[in-house]
N, C-alpha and C positions, 0 to 999 in steps of 0.2 A: 775411612775403612776403619774397623776393632782396635783399639788401644792389648795387644796382645804380653805385658813386661808384664803383666801380672794374672798372666794363664792359667787357672787350677785345673782344667777339663772339664766334662760336663755330666750328670750323671743319669747311666744307663737307662733307656729307654726301659721301660716297663708296662703290661696291662695297664690301658686307661679307657678310664668312660671318657665319652665330649660327644658334643648335640649340636646341631645346626637348627637350621629352619626346617630345613628336609630328613634333613634325616639324621642318626643316630646312632656310636661306635660305640660297642664296647665290647667288654676282656673274652676274651673267647672261652665259650664252659661251656665242656666238653656233652655235658650231659642235655644243655641248655640247644645246645647251635649244631650238632654233627648229624644228624638226621632235616634236620630246617637248610640246614647247609648243601646237602646232600641234594635236601628235594630243590633247594632253590639253583641250586645250578643239574637241576636234568638228568638228576639217576645216573644214568650210566652214559646222557647226554654228555658230560664233564670230561670224556676223555674228549671229544671235539675239542671243546670249550677247552684247555687247557694245554689245549696243540704245542707247545711252545715252550712248557712246564719240563725243568731237567729228567721228574720221574716215567717210568716208565707209568705204564695205559696203566689202572686201576680193570682189576674183572667187579670191584662190588663196592660195594660202601665200607667193606673192610679195609677194603684190601687204603682207602682214602682214609678212613683213620689210620693207622697204623705210619703212616705217610704223615700224617699231621701233629700224629705223638711226635715218629720220630727228629719231624724239623723242629717242633720246639722245643724238644732238647735239645733239641745245637743250640738254639740260640732263638731262634727268630720268635715275635711276639704275636703276636696272629690279633686286630682284628675285624670284630663284623656289623658291618652293616646291616640300620636298618632304616627301610621307608617307614617314617616314623607314622603319612597317611591312614598305613595297611598294617600298622607295628608289624613289625613282616621283613625277614630274614632276608636279605635279596644279595650277598654277598660279602668278598673278604682281602682285608690287606694286608700286607706285616710288617712291621720293620726288622732288616735287616744290618744281620754286621759290624754294627753301632762299633767306631771307633767311639769307648769316651774322651779318650783323656787331648784326642788331635780335633773333640771333633765331630766326628762323621758320622753319620750311618746311610741306610737304603730303603726310599718305598720297592717292594718289589710279592711279587704272592696276591699278585690280586688279579682275583673274578671276579665276576655279577653276570647272574642273568640275567633272559630277559627281562625282568623287571627294572631296570635299568637303564635301559635304553632309549634311550632319544628322551631323556630326563635332565630338569641338573640333578640328580642326587650324585651321581658318581665323581662331576665334577665339586660337591659342597664336602666329598666327603675324604676327596685330597689335600681338598683346603684346609680343614679342618686335620687331617695326621700330619698334613706337615707348617700351619702354623703352630701348632705343642710341641713341635720340635723348637722352629724357630724363637720360637714369643715364653713358648713353659721354660722348657729343658735350656734354653739358651747353644742351640749349635751353630758352625761355621757353616758344612756339607752337608750337603739332603741327594741322593745320587738316585739314579729310577734306571736301573738296568734291562736288557731285552737282547734278548737269538736277532741278529742281523734282522733276518728272514719273520723278523716280526715287524714291518710296516705299519698297521695299525700301535700297534706296542706307542714306534717312536714317532709317527704320526700324536699321539694323542699326548706326550712329552714336548715335544713342543709344542703346543697349544698347551700345557699347562703353565708353561714358561721355564718349563727344564730346558738349559743350551746342549746342545751336542759335540762332543768334546774329545770323537772318534774310533776307530772301531780295535777291539782288542781282535787278537785272531786264534785261533782252538783252546782261544778263552777256558773254557774246559765244555765234557764230555754231559752232552742232552739226546735221553731218547738213546744209549750207547754211541754216539756218534758227535763225532767234533761241532762243538758250535763258535762261529764268533760271533762277540756281544759287543752289540751299539753300547757306547756308557753318555748320561748327560746328569747334570747334578743343579742346583740352583743355591747359590752361594749366601751365607749373612747376608748379603753389599745390597745385592739383587732384594732380598724380599720384601723388601717393607712394595715396591712397587708396582711386582706380585703380586704381594697380599691386598694393595688398593684394589687392582684390576678387579680381584678375585670377588672381593665388597663389591662392586660395581655392576661386573657380573650377576653376581645372584640375586641380589636387590629384584623385586615382583616387579619393578616399572621397566624392567631392560626385558618384557616378556610382555605375550600382548594373552588379547582371550583365552587364543591357543592354546596357551605355552606354549608356545614357538620364540628367539628367544633374538631379539630387537637390532643387537650389539653382538656383536664374535669377541671372545675373552685374549684375542691376538689382537685387534682393531683397536677394543681398550687398553691396553697396556701397551702397544707400539705410538697411542694420545698424548698418554704417561710421559712414556718413558724420551717424546720428543722436545 
């Protein structure tokens, strides 16, 4: 466990460029990325895609733009996910609600279109984002929160190595309704094993000629933890 006697906190997360084997993450640039994200999300198909986001449904790209500017002004740090093979925008994620004094930050506002489905892209993006927080910025705790009804998000959190911590009832309003929020986290003492599992899963050797995984991420991590 980390010795905290001389703890001085962490720098707040800032826009950063990160690169892996299959994806590149870039800080959001409205002029460069707004239309590209809208297109990646399928235009007006964005509303079903963002079903569990808290804001009201968008009526067009102007609404998405206004929401984007509002959340970024509130302190969210948006990272845009680029598929290196096609050099196209495929999704986004945000560092949220940073608490640098205590070394805590959340990853959220995650969305991607069909181009990222059934591929290593989203997994590698999440690995790069977590690695930056723990290894570059020195954070102690990395959080994932979602609407408790969002079963795909909860399954994804568990697959990535987050530990379920419980449900905060009526935690917030989402689309003008009460939302119960499921909380997950990875802490710094867990990160070395989580990181090794990511490295092993993302290795080209873990995929067959058709691009199908040979071993599941959860199974690799369980083997390392045994």
